[in-house]
C-alpha positions as CSV (number, residue, x, y, z in Angstrom):
1,M,9.6,37.5,16.1
2,K,7.3,39.2,13.7
3,Q,3.9,37.6,13.0
4,L,2.6,37.4,9.4
5,G,-1.0,37.8,10.6
6,S,-0.3,41.3,12.0
7,E,1.0,42.5,8.7
8,L,-1.6,41.0,6.4
9,P,-4.7,40.4,8.6
10,T,-7.1,39.7,5.6
11,H,-4.9,37.2,3.8
12,V,-5.2,33.4,4.0
13,C,-2.3,31.0,3.7
14,R,-2.6,28.1,1.2
15,L,-1.1,24.8,2.1
16,N,1.0,23.2,-0.6
17,K,0.9,19.9,1.2
18,S,-2.0,18.2,3.1
19,L,-1.2,17.7,6.7
20,Y,-2.1,14.6,8.7
21,G,-5.2,15.2,10.9
22,L,-6.8,17.8,8.5
23,R,-10.1,17.0,6.9
24,Q,-8.5,16.9,3.4
25,A,-5.7,14.5,4.4
26,P,-7.6,11.2,3.6
27,R,-8.7,12.6,0.2
28,A,-5.2,13.7,-0.6
29,W,-3.9,10.2,0.4
30,Y,-6.5,8.4,-1.7
31,N,-5.8,10.7,-4.7
32,K,-2.1,9.9,-4.5
33,L,-2.7,6.2,-4.2
34,N,-5.2,6.3,-7.0
35,G,-2.7,8.1,-9.3
36,A,0.1,5.7,-8.4
37,L,-2.0,2.6,-9.0
38,Q,-3.3,3.9,-12.4
39,Q,0.2,4.8,-13.4
40,W,1.2,1.2,-12.6
41,G,-1.5,-0.2,-14.9
42,F,-4.4,-0.7,-12.6
43,K,-8.0,0.0,-13.6
44,K,-10.8,0.9,-11.2
45,A,-13.5,-1.6,-11.0
46,V,-16.9,-0.4,-12.3
47,S,-18.8,-1.9,-9.4
48,D,-16.6,-0.7,-6.6
49,V,-14.4,2.5,-6.6
50,S,-12.2,1.1,-3.9
51,L,-11.2,-2.0,-6.0
52,F,-8.3,-1.7,-8.5
53,I,-7.5,-4.5,-10.9
54,K,-4.5,-5.2,-13.1
55,K,-4.8,-8.1,-15.6
56,T,-2.0,-9.4,-17.7
57,S,-1.5,-12.5,-19.7
58,S,0.2,-14.2,-16.8
59,Y,-1.6,-12.9,-13.7
60,V,-4.4,-10.9,-12.1
61,L,-3.7,-8.5,-9.3
62,F,-6.4,-7.0,-7.0
63,V,-5.9,-4.1,-4.7
64,L,-8.8,-3.3,-2.4
65,V,-8.7,-0.1,-0.3
66,Y,-10.8,0.1,2.9
67,V,-10.3,3.4,4.7
68,D,-6.5,3.3,5.3
69,D,-6.1,-0.5,4.9
70,I,-5.0,-2.1,1.6
71,L,-5.6,-5.7,0.8
72,V,-3.5,-7.0,-2.1
73,I,-4.3,-10.3,-3.8
74,S,-2.8,-11.9,-6.8
75,S,-2.7,-15.2,-8.7
76,D,1.1,-14.8,-8.9
77,S,3.3,-14.5,-5.9
78,L,6.1,-12.5,-7.7
79,A,3.5,-10.0,-9.0
80,L,2.2,-9.7,-5.4
81,Q,5.6,-9.1,-4.0
82,G,6.4,-6.5,-6.7
83,C,3.2,-4.6,-6.0
84,I,3.9,-4.6,-2.3
85,Q,7.5,-3.3,-3.0
86,D,6.1,-0.5,-5.2
87,L,3.6,0.5,-2.6
88,D,6.3,0.5,0.1
89,K,8.5,2.8,-2.0
90,N,5.8,5.4,-2.4
91,F,3.8,5.1,0.9
92,A,4.5,4.5,4.5
93,L,3.6,0.8,4.6
94,K,3.3,-1.9,7.3
95,T,2.9,-5.4,5.8
96,L,0.8,-7.5,8.2
97,G,1.2,-10.8,6.2
98,S,-1.5,-13.2,5.2
99,V,-5.1,-12.3,5.8
100,N,-7.0,-14.4,8.4
101,Y,-9.9,-12.1,9.0
102,F,-11.3,-9.4,6.7
103,L,-14.4,-7.3,7.5
104,G,-16.1,-10.0,9.5
105,F,-15.8,-12.7,6.8
């Protein structure tokens, strides 16, 4: 098997996709999540860059991102389920159910 490095020893390969475990992976994941949420009509909160808010005439939906955990809260259960389904379609998601304990509160 021929190795690329022996032919072009001064060249560097550019990754087209961020790989899990690399330093850039969390940033790439957040950028993808940020883009998806904004495409779905969410706005970033001014006071906290990890909080996304979607307000309509019938409900308010909050998405809070903490490292690799996402807390989704809504005033409407159908909007909540729709948001979870959208997230599940685009990201590897494990739904843990209702929140009993969050950041020590």
